[in-house]
KEKEGU-485579 format. One record per residue (C-alpha): residue number from 1; x, y, z. Coordinates in steps of 0.5 Angstrom, whole numbers. Example, Ala and Ser with C-alpha at 12.3 -4.5 7.8 and 13.67 -1.06 7.14 Angstrom:
2
+-----+-------+-------+-------+
! seq !     X !     Y !     Z !
+-----+-------+-------+-------+
!   1 !    25 !    -9 !    16 !
!   2 !    27 !    -2 !    14 !
+-----+-------+-------+-------+
! end
This chain:
610
+-----+-------+-------+-------+
! seq !     X !     Y !     Z !
+-----+-------+-------+-------+
!   1 !     1 !     0 !     0 !
!   2 !     2 !     7 !     0 !
!   3 !     0 !    13 !     2 !
!   4 !     0 !    17 !    -5 !
!   5 !    -3 !    25 !    -4 !
!   6 !     1 !    31 !    -5 !
!   7 !     4 !    32 !     2 !
!   8 !    12 !    34 !     1 !
!   9 !    14 !    31 !     7 !
!  10 !    12 !    24 !     5 !
!  11 !    15 !    25 !    -2 !
!  12 !    21 !    27 !     0 !
!  13 !    27 !    24 !     1 !
!  14 !    31 !    24 !     8 !
!  15 !    35 !    29 !     8 !
!  16 !    41 !    25 !     8 !
!  17 !    39 !    22 !     1 !
!  18 !    40 !    27 !    -4 !
!  19 !    40 !    22 !   -10 !
!  20 !    33 !    23 !   -12 !
!  21 !    34 !    31 !   -12 !
!  22 !    37 !    33 !   -18 !
!  23 !    40 !    32 !   -25 !
!  24 !    46 !    28 !   -24 !
!  25 !    53 !    31 !   -26 !
!  26 !    57 !    26 !   -31 !
!  27 !    64 !    23 !   -27 !
!  28 !    67 !    30 !   -31 !
!  29 !    64 !    34 !   -29 !
!  30 !    68 !    40 !   -25 !
!  31 !    75 !    36 !   -26 !
!  32 !    81 !    40 !   -27 !
!  33 !    86 !    45 !   -24 !
!  34 !    81 !    49 !   -18 !
!  35 !    84 !    55 !   -14 !
!  36 !    84 !    55 !    -7 !
!  37 !    77 !    58 !    -6 !
!  38 !    74 !    53 !   -12 !
!  39 !    76 !    47 !    -7 !
!  40 !    74 !    50 !    -2 !
!  41 !    67 !    51 !    -5 !
!  42 !    68 !    45 !    -8 !
!  43 !    68 !    42 !    -1 !
!  44 !    62 !    44 !     1 !
!  45 !    57 !    42 !    -4 !
!  46 !    60 !    35 !    -4 !
!  47 !    60 !    35 !     3 !
!  48 !    54 !    32 !     5 !
!  49 !    58 !    25 !     4 !
!  50 !    60 !    22 !    10 !
!  51 !    61 !    15 !    13 !
!  52 !    57 !    15 !    18 !
!  53 !    50 !    17 !    14 !
!  54 !    47 !    14 !     8 !
!  55 !    47 !    17 !     2 !
!  56 !    46 !    12 !    -4 !
!  57 !    51 !    18 !    -9 !
!  58 !    58 !    14 !    -6 !
!  59 !    54 !     8 !   -10 !
!  60 !    52 !    10 !   -17 !
!  61 !    55 !     8 !   -24 !
!  62 !    54 !    10 !   -30 !
!  63 !    51 !     6 !   -35 !
!  64 !    53 !     8 !   -42 !
!  65 !    52 !     6 !   -50 !
!  66 !    44 !     4 !   -48 !
!  67 !    40 !     2 !   -53 !
!  68 !    35 !     7 !   -56 !
!  69 !    28 !     7 !   -54 !
!  70 !    30 !     4 !   -48 !
!  71 !    25 !     6 !   -42 !
!  72 !    26 !     5 !   -34 !
!  73 !    23 !     0 !   -34 !
!  74 !    26 !    -4 !   -39 !
!  75 !    33 !    -2 !   -36 !
!  76 !    31 !    -5 !   -29 !
!  77 !    28 !   -11 !   -31 !
!  78 !    34 !   -13 !   -35 !
!  79 !    38 !   -11 !   -29 !
!  80 !    33 !   -15 !   -24 !
!  81 !    35 !   -22 !   -30 !
!  82 !    41 !   -22 !   -27 !
!  83 !    41 !   -21 !   -20 !
!  84 !    42 !   -14 !   -19 !
!  85 !    37 !   -10 !   -15 !
!  86 !    38 !    -2 !   -16 !
!  87 !    36 !     3 !   -11 !
!  88 !    34 !     8 !   -16 !
!  89 !    35 !    10 !   -23 !
!  90 !    35 !    15 !   -28 !
!  91 !    35 !    15 !   -36 !
!  92 !    39 !    22 !   -40 !
!  93 !    40 !    23 !   -46 !
!  94 !    35 !    21 !   -50 !
!  95 !    35 !    16 !   -46 !
!  96 !    43 !    13 !   -48 !
!  97 !    45 !    13 !   -41 !
!  98 !    43 !    12 !   -34 !
!  99 !    45 !    13 !   -28 !
! 100 !    45 !     7 !   -23 !
! 101 !    45 !     8 !   -16 !
! 102 !    46 !     1 !   -12 !
! 103 !    45 !     1 !    -3 !
! 104 !    53 !    -1 !    -2 !
! 105 !    59 !    -3 !    -5 !
! 106 !    58 !   -10 !    -6 !
! 107 !    52 !    -9 !   -10 !
! 108 !    55 !    -3 !   -15 !
! 109 !    62 !    -7 !   -15 !
! 110 !    57 !   -13 !   -17 !
! 111 !    54 !    -8 !   -22 !
! 112 !    61 !    -6 !   -26 !
! 113 !    63 !   -13 !   -26 !
! 114 !    57 !   -16 !   -30 !
! 115 !    55 !   -10 !   -34 !
! 116 !    61 !    -9 !   -37 !
! 117 !    62 !   -10 !   -43 !
! 118 !    55 !   -14 !   -43 !
! 119 !    51 !   -13 !   -51 !
! 120 !    44 !   -11 !   -50 !
! 121 !    39 !   -10 !   -57 !
! 122 !    46 !   -10 !   -61 !
! 123 !    50 !    -5 !   -56 !
! 124 !    55 !    -6 !   -52 !
! 125 !    54 !    -3 !   -46 !
! 126 !    60 !     1 !   -42 !
! 127 !    59 !     2 !   -34 !
! 128 !    64 !     8 !   -30 !
! 129 !    63 !    10 !   -24 !
! 130 !    60 !    17 !   -22 !
! 131 !    62 !    23 !   -19 !
! 132 !    56 !    24 !   -13 !
! 133 !    50 !    30 !   -14 !
! 134 !    52 !    37 !   -11 !
! 135 !    48 !    38 !    -6 !
! 136 !    43 !    42 !    -7 !
! 137 !    42 !    49 !    -2 !
! 138 !    51 !    49 !    -2 !
! 139 !    51 !    50 !   -10 !
! 140 !    45 !    54 !   -10 !
! 141 !    49 !    59 !    -5 !
! 142 !    55 !    59 !    -9 !
! 143 !    51 !    61 !   -14 !
! 144 !    49 !    68 !   -11 !
! 145 !    55 !    69 !    -8 !
! 146 !    57 !    71 !   -15 !
! 147 !    61 !    64 !   -17 !
! 148 !    58 !    61 !   -22 !
! 149 !    57 !    58 !   -28 !
! 150 !    62 !    64 !   -32 !
! 151 !    63 !    69 !   -24 !
! 152 !    57 !    73 !   -25 !
! 153 !    52 !    75 !   -20 !
! 154 !    44 !    72 !   -19 !
! 155 !    40 !    75 !   -23 !
! 156 !    35 !    80 !   -20 !
! 157 !    28 !    81 !   -19 !
! 158 !    26 !    85 !   -25 !
! 159 !    23 !    92 !   -23 !
! 160 !    15 !    92 !   -23 !
! 161 !    15 !    84 !   -22 !
! 162 !     9 !    83 !   -19 !
! 163 !    10 !    83 !   -11 !
! 164 !    11 !    75 !    -8 !
! 165 !     5 !    72 !    -6 !
! 166 !     4 !    71 !     2 !
! 167 !     7 !    65 !     6 !
! 168 !     0 !    62 !     7 !
! 169 !    -1 !    61 !    -1 !
! 170 !     5 !    59 !    -2 !
! 171 !     5 !    53 !     2 !
! 172 !    -3 !    52 !     0 !
! 173 !     0 !    51 !    -7 !
! 174 !     5 !    47 !    -5 !
! 175 !     2 !    42 !    -2 !
! 176 !    -5 !    42 !    -4 !
! 177 !    -3 !    45 !   -11 !
! 178 !   -12 !    45 !   -13 !
! 179 !   -15 !    49 !    -7 !
! 180 !   -17 !    54 !   -11 !
! 181 !   -21 !    49 !   -17 !
! 182 !   -28 !    48 !   -16 !
! 183 !   -29 !    41 !   -13 !
! 184 !   -33 !    39 !   -19 !
! 185 !   -28 !    41 !   -24 !
! 186 !   -22 !    37 !   -19 !
! 187 !   -27 !    32 !   -20 !
! 188 !   -28 !    31 !   -28 !
! 189 !   -20 !    33 !   -28 !
! 190 !   -19 !    25 !   -25 !
! 191 !   -24 !    22 !   -28 !
! 192 !   -21 !    25 !   -35 !
! 193 !   -14 !    22 !   -32 !
! 194 !   -18 !    15 !   -31 !
! 195 !   -20 !    15 !   -38 !
! 196 !   -13 !    17 !   -41 !
! 197 !   -10 !    10 !   -37 !
! 198 !   -15 !     6 !   -39 !
! 199 !   -14 !     9 !   -47 !
! 200 !    -8 !     7 !   -46 !
! 201 !    -8 !     0 !   -44 !
! 202 !   -13 !    -2 !   -50 !
! 203 !    -7 !     0 !   -54 !
! 204 !    -2 !    -4 !   -50 !
! 205 !    -7 !   -11 !   -50 !
! 206 !    -8 !   -10 !   -56 !
! 207 !     0 !   -11 !   -58 !
! 208 !     2 !   -16 !   -54 !
! 209 !    -5 !   -20 !   -54 !
! 210 !    -7 !   -20 !   -61 !
! 211 !   -12 !   -26 !   -59 !
! 212 !   -16 !   -21 !   -55 !
! 213 !   -17 !   -15 !   -61 !
! 214 !   -23 !   -17 !   -62 !
! 215 !   -26 !   -17 !   -56 !
! 216 !   -23 !   -10 !   -55 !
! 217 !   -25 !    -7 !   -62 !
! 218 !   -33 !    -8 !   -59 !
! 219 !   -32 !    -5 !   -52 !
! 220 !   -27 !     0 !   -55 !
! 221 !   -32 !     3 !   -60 !
! 222 !   -38 !     2 !   -54 !
! 223 !   -33 !     6 !   -48 !
! 224 !   -29 !    11 !   -53 !
! 225 !   -23 !     7 !   -54 !
! 226 !   -23 !     3 !   -47 !
! 227 !   -21 !    -3 !   -45 !
! 228 !   -27 !    -3 !   -40 !
! 229 !   -33 !     1 !   -39 !
! 230 !   -30 !     6 !   -34 !
! 231 !   -36 !     9 !   -28 !
! 232 !   -36 !    15 !   -25 !
! 233 !   -32 !    17 !   -20 !
! 234 !   -33 !    17 !   -13 !
! 235 !   -32 !    23 !    -9 !
! 236 !   -29 !    24 !    -2 !
! 237 !   -34 !    24 !     4 !
! 238 !   -29 !    30 !     6 !
! 239 !   -27 !    35 !     2 !
! 240 !   -22 !    38 !     7 !
! 241 !   -19 !    36 !    13 !
! 242 !   -19 !    29 !    12 !
! 243 !   -12 !    27 !    13 !
! 244 !   -11 !    22 !    19 !
! 245 !    -3 !    22 !    18 !
! 246 !     2 !    29 !    17 !
! 247 !     9 !    30 !    17 !
! 248 !    11 !    36 !    18 !
! 249 !    19 !    37 !    18 !
! 250 !    21 !    42 !    22 !
! 251 !    26 !    48 !    21 !
! 252 !    27 !    55 !    21 !
! 253 !    21 !    58 !    19 !
! 254 !    20 !    62 !    12 !
! 255 !    17 !    68 !    16 !
! 256 !    25 !    68 !    20 !
! 257 !    22 !    64 !    26 !
! 258 !    26 !    59 !    29 !
! 259 !    24 !    52 !    31 !
! 260 !    19 !    52 !    27 !
! 261 !    14 !    46 !    26 !
! 262 !    11 !    45 !    19 !
! 263 !    11 !    44 !    11 !
! 264 !    17 !    46 !     7 !
! 265 !    15 !    50 !     2 !
! 266 !    20 !    47 !    -4 !
! 267 !    24 !    40 !    -4 !
! 268 !    31 !    41 !    -2 !
! 269 !    32 !    40 !    -9 !
! 270 !    31 !    47 !   -10 !
! 271 !    36 !    50 !    -5 !
! 272 !    30 !    51 !     0 !
! 273 !    30 !    48 !     8 !
! 274 !    25 !    53 !    11 !
! 275 !    18 !    51 !    13 !
! 276 !    12 !    55 !    14 !
! 277 !     6 !    52 !    19 !
! 278 !     0 !    48 !    18 !
! 279 !    -6 !    52 !    20 !
! 280 !    -8 !    54 !    13 !
! 281 !    -8 !    48 !    11 !
! 282 !   -14 !    45 !     8 !
! 283 !   -14 !    37 !     8 !
! 284 !    -9 !    38 !    16 !
! 285 !   -15 !    36 !    22 !
! 286 !   -15 !    41 !    27 !
! 287 !   -14 !    35 !    32 !
! 288 !    -8 !    35 !    29 !
! 289 !    -6 !    44 !    28 !
! 290 !    -6 !    42 !    35 !
! 291 !    -2 !    37 !    37 !
! 292 !     4 !    42 !    32 !
! 293 !     2 !    48 !    35 !
! 294 !     3 !    45 !    42 !
! 295 !     9 !    41 !    39 !
! 296 !    13 !    48 !    38 !
! 297 !    12 !    51 !    44 !
! 298 !    15 !    45 !    48 !
! 299 !    21 !    45 !    43 !
! 300 !    22 !    53 !    43 !
! 301 !    23 !    52 !    50 !
! 302 !    29 !    46 !    50 !
! 303 !    37 !    49 !    49 !
! 304 !    36 !    45 !    43 !
! 305 !    36 !    46 !    35 !
! 306 !    33 !    45 !    29 !
! 307 !    36 !    40 !    24 !
! 308 !    41 !    42 !    19 !
! 309 !    41 !    37 !    12 !
! 310 !    46 !    42 !    10 !
! 311 !    51 !    41 !    16 !
! 312 !    48 !    36 !    19 !
! 313 !    47 !    39 !    27 !
! 314 !    42 !    40 !    30 !
! 315 !    37 !    36 !    33 !
! 316 !    30 !    36 !    32 !
! 317 !    28 !    33 !    25 !
! 318 !    21 !    31 !    24 !
! 319 !    14 !    30 !    27 !
! 320 !    10 !    25 !    24 !
! 321 !     2 !    26 !    28 !
! 322 !    -4 !    20 !    26 !
! 323 !   -10 !    22 !    28 !
! 324 !   -17 !    18 !    29 !
! 325 !   -25 !    20 !    29 !
! 326 !   -24 !    17 !    36 !
! 327 !   -21 !    22 !    38 !
! 328 !   -14 !    19 !    39 !
! 329 !    -8 !    23 !    37 !
! 330 !    -1 !    20 !    36 !
! 331 !     6 !    23 !    36 !
! 332 !    12 !    21 !    33 !
! 333 !    18 !    25 !    34 !
! 334 !    25 !    24 !    31 !
! 335 !    30 !    28 !    34 !
! 336 !    38 !    26 !    33 !
! 337 !    42 !    25 !    39 !
! 338 !    49 !    28 !    36 !
! 339 !    53 !    28 !    42 !
! 340 !    48 !    27 !    47 !
! 341 !    49 !    22 !    53 !
! 342 !    44 !    17 !    55 !
! 343 !    43 !    22 !    62 !
! 344 !    42 !    28 !    58 !
! 345 !    37 !    25 !    53 !
! 346 !    33 !    21 !    59 !
! 347 !    32 !    27 !    61 !
! 348 !    29 !    30 !    54 !
! 349 !    24 !    25 !    55 !
! 350 !    22 !    26 !    62 !
! 351 !    21 !    34 !    60 !
! 352 !    16 !    32 !    54 !
! 353 !    13 !    27 !    57 !
! 354 !    11 !    31 !    64 !
! 355 !     9 !    38 !    58 !
! 356 !     4 !    33 !    54 !
! 357 !     2 !    28 !    61 !
! 358 !     1 !    34 !    66 !
! 359 !     3 !    41 !    63 !
! 360 !     1 !    46 !    57 !
! 361 !     1 !    41 !    53 !
! 362 !    -4 !    37 !    57 !
! 363 !   -10 !    39 !    51 !
! 364 !    -6 !    37 !    45 !
! 365 !   -11 !    31 !    46 !
! 366 !    -4 !    27 !    45 !
! 367 !    -5 !    19 !    47 !
! 368 !     1 !    16 !    45 !
! 369 !     8 !    19 !    45 !
! 370 !    13 !    16 !    42 !
! 371 !    21 !    18 !    41 !
! 372 !    26 !    16 !    35 !
! 373 !    34 !    17 !    36 !
! 374 !    35 !    18 !    28 !
! 375 !    42 !    19 !    28 !
! 376 !    47 !    14 !    24 !
! 377 !    43 !    12 !    20 !
! 378 !    45 !     6 !    15 !
! 379 !    38 !     5 !    12 !
! 380 !    34 !    10 !     7 !
! 381 !    28 !     7 !    11 !
! 382 !    24 !    11 !    16 !
! 383 !    21 !     3 !    19 !
! 384 !    28 !     1 !    20 !
! 385 !    29 !     6 !    26 !
! 386 !    26 !     4 !    34 !
! 387 !    20 !     7 !    37 !
! 388 !    22 !     9 !    44 !
! 389 !    14 !    10 !    48 !
! 390 !    15 !    16 !    51 !
! 391 !     8 !    17 !    54 !
! 392 !     1 !    14 !    53 !
! 393 !    -2 !     8 !    49 !
! 394 !     2 !     5 !    45 !
! 395 !    -3 !     5 !    40 !
! 396 !    -8 !     9 !    38 !
! 397 !   -16 !     6 !    34 !
! 398 !   -21 !     7 !    28 !
! 399 !   -26 !     6 !    27 !
! 400 !   -29 !     3 !    19 !
! 401 !   -35 !     1 !    17 !
! 402 !   -37 !    -1 !    23 !
! 403 !   -30 !    -5 !    25 !
! 404 !   -24 !    -4 !    30 !
! 405 !   -18 !    -2 !    28 !
! 406 !   -12 !    -2 !    31 !
! 407 !    -5 !     2 !    28 !
! 408 !     2 !     2 !    31 !
! 409 !     7 !     8 !    29 !
! 410 !    10 !     5 !    22 !
! 411 !     3 !     1 !    20 !
! 412 !     0 !     3 !    13 !
! 413 !    -7 !     6 !    14 !
! 414 !   -10 !     9 !     9 !
! 415 !   -10 !    18 !     9 !
! 416 !   -17 !    18 !     9 !
! 417 !   -23 !    15 !    12 !
! 418 !   -28 !    17 !    11 !
! 419 !   -26 !    15 !     3 !
! 420 !   -23 !     9 !     6 !
! 421 !   -30 !     6 !     7 !
! 422 !   -32 !     9 !     0 !
! 423 !   -27 !     5 !    -3 !
! 424 !   -27 !    -2 !     1 !
! 425 !   -35 !    -2 !     0 !
! 426 !   -34 !    -1 !    -8 !
! 427 !   -29 !    -7 !    -7 !
! 428 !   -34 !   -11 !    -3 !
! 429 !   -39 !   -11 !    -9 !
! 430 !   -35 !   -12 !   -14 !
! 431 !   -31 !   -18 !   -11 !
! 432 !   -38 !   -22 !   -12 !
! 433 !   -36 !   -26 !    -6 !
! 434 !   -40 !   -32 !    -2 !
! 435 !   -40 !   -36 !     3 !
! 436 !   -36 !   -41 !     0 !
! 437 !   -31 !   -34 !    -3 !
! 438 !   -23 !   -35 !     0 !
! 439 !   -19 !   -28 !    -1 !
! 440 !   -13 !   -26 !    -2 !
! 441 !   -11 !   -20 !     1 !
! 442 !    -4 !   -18 !    -2 !
! 443 !     0 !   -12 !     1 !
! 444 !    -6 !   -12 !     6 !
! 445 !    -2 !    -7 !    11 !
! 446 !    -7 !    -6 !    19 !
! 447 !   -12 !   -11 !    14 !
! 448 !   -18 !    -7 !    13 !
! 449 !   -20 !   -10 !     7 !
! 450 !   -20 !   -17 !     8 !
! 451 !   -23 !   -15 !    15 !
! 452 !   -28 !   -11 !    12 !
! 453 !   -30 !   -17 !     7 !
! 454 !   -30 !   -23 !    12 !
! 455 !   -36 !   -25 !    15 !
! 456 !   -39 !   -25 !     8 !
! 457 !   -33 !   -31 !     6 !
! 458 !   -31 !   -37 !     8 !
! 459 !   -23 !   -35 !     9 !
! 460 !   -19 !   -29 !     9 !
! 461 !   -12 !   -29 !     7 !
! 462 !    -6 !   -23 !     8 !
! 463 !     1 !   -22 !     6 !
! 464 !     4 !   -16 !     8 !
! 465 !    12 !   -14 !     8 !
! 466 !    11 !    -9 !    15 !
! 467 !    11 !   -14 !    20 !
! 468 !     8 !    -9 !    26 !
! 469 !     3 !    -8 !    21 !
! 470 !     3 !   -16 !    20 !
! 471 !     2 !   -15 !    28 !
! 472 !    -4 !   -10 !    28 !
! 473 !    -7 !   -15 !    23 !
! 474 !    -9 !   -20 !    27 !
! 475 !   -10 !   -17 !    33 !
! 476 !   -15 !   -13 !    29 !
! 477 !   -17 !   -19 !    27 !
! 478 !   -18 !   -21 !    35 !
! 479 !   -22 !   -13 !    37 !
! 480 !   -27 !   -16 !    31 !
! 481 !   -29 !   -23 !    33 !
! 482 !   -27 !   -27 !    27 !
! 483 !   -24 !   -33 !    26 !
! 484 !   -23 !   -34 !    19 !
! 485 !   -17 !   -29 !    18 !
! 486 !   -10 !   -30 !    18 !
! 487 !    -3 !   -26 !    16 !
! 488 !     3 !   -27 !    13 !
! 489 !     9 !   -24 !    14 !
! 490 !    14 !   -22 !     8 !
! 491 !    15 !   -21 !     1 !
! 492 !     9 !   -22 !    -4 !
! 493 !    13 !   -24 !    -9 !
! 494 !    16 !   -29 !    -4 !
! 495 !    10 !   -32 !     0 !
! 496 !     4 !   -32 !    -6 !
! 497 !     6 !   -37 !   -10 !
! 498 !     6 !   -42 !    -4 !
! 499 !     0 !   -39 !    -2 !
! 500 !    -3 !   -40 !    -9 !
! 501 !    -2 !   -47 !    -9 !
! 502 !    -4 !   -48 !    -1 !
! 503 !   -10 !   -46 !    -2 !
! 504 !   -14 !   -49 !    -9 !
! 505 !   -21 !   -46 !    -7 !
! 506 !   -25 !   -46 !   -14 !
! 507 !   -27 !   -39 !   -11 !
! 508 !   -22 !   -35 !   -11 !
! 509 !   -21 !   -27 !   -11 !
! 510 !   -14 !   -24 !   -11 !
! 511 !   -15 !   -16 !    -8 !
! 512 !    -9 !   -13 !    -9 !
! 513 !    -7 !    -6 !    -5 !
! 514 !     1 !    -5 !    -7 !
! 515 !     6 !     1 !    -6 !
! 516 !     6 !     7 !   -11 !
! 517 !    11 !     2 !   -15 !
! 518 !     6 !    -4 !   -16 !
! 519 !     8 !   -11 !   -15 !
! 520 !    13 !   -14 !   -16 !
! 521 !    13 !   -18 !   -23 !
! 522 !    14 !   -25 !   -21 !
! 523 !     8 !   -23 !   -17 !
! 524 !     4 !   -23 !   -23 !
! 525 !     7 !   -29 !   -25 !
! 526 !     4 !   -33 !   -20 !
! 527 !    -3 !   -31 !   -21 !
! 528 !    -3 !   -32 !   -29 !
! 529 !    -1 !   -39 !   -27 !
! 530 !    -6 !   -40 !   -21 !
! 531 !   -11 !   -42 !   -26 !
! 532 !   -16 !   -43 !   -22 !
! 533 !   -16 !   -36 !   -19 !
! 534 !   -21 !   -33 !   -24 !
! 535 !   -22 !   -25 !   -21 !
! 536 !   -17 !   -20 !   -19 !
! 537 !   -19 !   -13 !   -15 !
! 538 !   -13 !    -8 !   -17 !
! 539 !   -13 !    -1 !   -12 !
! 540 !    -8 !     3 !   -16 !
! 541 !    -7 !     8 !   -11 !
! 542 !    -2 !    10 !   -18 !
! 543 !    -5 !     7 !   -25 !
! 544 !     1 !    10 !   -29 !
! 545 !     7 !     6 !   -25 !
! 546 !     2 !     0 !   -25 !
! 547 !     1 !    -1 !   -32 !
! 548 !     7 !    -5 !   -33 !
! 549 !     2 !    -9 !   -28 !
! 550 !    -5 !    -9 !   -33 !
! 551 !    -2 !   -11 !   -39 !
! 552 !     3 !   -16 !   -35 !
! 553 !    -5 !   -19 !   -33 !
! 554 !    -8 !   -18 !   -39 !
! 555 !    -1 !   -21 !   -45 !
! 556 !    -2 !   -27 !   -48 !
! 557 !     2 !   -33 !   -45 !
! 558 !    10 !   -34 !   -48 !
! 559 !    16 !   -38 !   -45 !
! 560 !    15 !   -32 !   -39 !
! 561 !     8 !   -31 !   -37 !
! 562 !     5 !   -37 !   -36 !
! 563 !    -3 !   -39 !   -35 !
! 564 !    -9 !   -36 !   -38 !
! 565 !    -9 !   -28 !   -39 !
! 566 !   -14 !   -24 !   -35 !
! 567 !   -18 !   -19 !   -39 !
! 568 !   -21 !   -12 !   -36 !
! 569 !   -28 !   -12 !   -34 !
! 570 !   -30 !    -6 !   -31 !
! 571 !   -26 !     0 !   -27 !
! 572 !   -27 !     7 !   -24 !
! 573 !   -23 !    12 !   -20 !
! 574 !   -24 !    14 !   -12 !
! 575 !   -22 !    20 !    -9 !
! 576 !   -19 !    20 !    -4 !
! 577 !   -14 !    26 !    -4 !
! 578 !   -18 !    32 !    -5 !
! 579 !   -15 !    38 !    -6 !
! 580 !    -9 !    34 !   -10 !
! 581 !    -8 !    31 !   -17 !
! 582 !    -8 !    24 !   -14 !
! 583 !   -13 !    19 !   -13 !
! 584 !   -14 !    12 !   -13 !
! 585 !   -17 !     7 !   -18 !
! 586 !   -21 !     1 !   -18 !
! 587 !   -19 !    -5 !   -25 !
! 588 !   -24 !   -11 !   -24 !
! 589 !   -20 !   -17 !   -28 !
! 590 !   -23 !   -23 !   -31 !
! 591 !   -20 !   -30 !   -33 !
! 592 !   -21 !   -29 !   -41 !
! 593 !   -25 !   -34 !   -44 !
! 594 !   -23 !   -34 !   -52 !
! 595 !   -28 !   -37 !   -54 !
! 596 !   -33 !   -34 !   -53 !
! 597 !   -29 !   -28 !   -56 !
! 598 !   -31 !   -25 !   -63 !
! 599 !   -26 !   -28 !   -68 !
! 600 !   -24 !   -24 !   -75 !
! 601 !   -22 !   -27 !   -81 !
! 602 !   -15 !   -21 !   -80 !
! 603 !   -14 !   -20 !   -73 !
! 604 !    -9 !   -15 !   -75 !
! 605 !   -15 !   -11 !   -78 !
! 606 !   -17 !   -10 !   -72 !
! 607 !   -12 !    -6 !   -69 !
! 608 !   -12 !    -3 !   -75 !
! 609 !   -19 !     0 !   -75 !
! 610 !   -19 !     0 !   -67 !
+-----+-------+-------+-------+
! end
């Protein structure tokens, strides 16, 4: 599962993980004779590379001489085929060369040895080490000081330019870019985006499965060149204050106030660390704003400074706030201890506990307070950091569709609770379940979808990577008195095939709600092989990113893809993220029955005429 709204904090890489930010420099950039001042500047713009902080920039290679028209997914699959697992891939130069980063030196060196000299689509690949990118803020400062290209001073705002917009408008544009667009217009735009996805999928299916062309020809003629009918978009029950989880950065405020908790005005790659408080953000709940207000007051009373992603100095980094309709609130504080000893940290946690339990912060509504030491992190995943409970309960609880759910700090839960009820009700309606049905809930998170369907079916089997979420899911099943639900922890591509083999129910339905990038290709291949699986509901938070999954579900059988293909038969969009361009898309796939398709004498003619 994935949170796909436009909260800039959730989309950011960690401050020390800079390799999502800017166009990478070529390994030959900035090479040559430099004066003393230039050397110092070089050290500044590359100063973020430290051994005690994770950044894949130090494990970056450049792959040249790629075949023409190779895309991101093509290169990713090519590397995966040879047992390579890149951290990030970026294509350039009309996609004839790419920068690829890895999570460690061993994987980087393995890639260099394997790929260099390899033949791919008539091209001989070459690989070399690549130079890290310059720190965006340091580079911006260097340019502003007149040390930029040609030594020219920075350009100044021309006279007569419009006055800069108020901070409230700037932050609204950053986190809720559609805030000033009428909601009906937002829905129409999202529905048009869904139409475009289905029209593209129709073309892709026609080119990868000629046997389905006659069926597609009929469907496209009836449904505006789409591969299946698209039902009207489901609006969000709430258009404002709908987020139940927000991640706030702690930095210097854009108004000059120190120790400000809020959203970053821009991204680090744009050279900005300034933040603006969430008080004017229409998608943040009043309850969360109260927590932020009281927490900001607390940190301003402490002697500890905000953490700087430029210098790696300072302490306060981030505040994550989760709220529920039952008026519970969880606050997770991320703090860099630097050289503070345990006695000082214990004193800080003790004062924090007292402030929110007995002091001025008591009315903030925090029922669960966690403290996270984010120091010498070797992994890019926030979930790898242990959370220490400082005050209150270990979890918060939410009610959804008349059911109760426990939520832990790292567990996934849809960020729009009322919208999730609309989404899950739609899934339940489309699944056509009965008491003989078995449901496979893939990427199940805290078990919300499977548990919401459990009383209507024989069995629910959930698969989830996050151990904390699986523990919550098991507790949630007990909270709701369910005994026909089981959850498995691990990678879906590893667990799914064995679970499918162990459950050969004739009435088997899979529901998948994967992260933004979609399902691993091994899961798709396992789904295709499981002929007893006739129906699949795919919930996509980014349908464009999941397009390869859709295509592989429908493509013709081959040496790689075994089993009868699926066909899309129904689709809709659910607006989970008002005031942003994001939405969830639901597609129902069913196994193709070739003998029911209208046959033509010339399938190629159908492709052309469609």
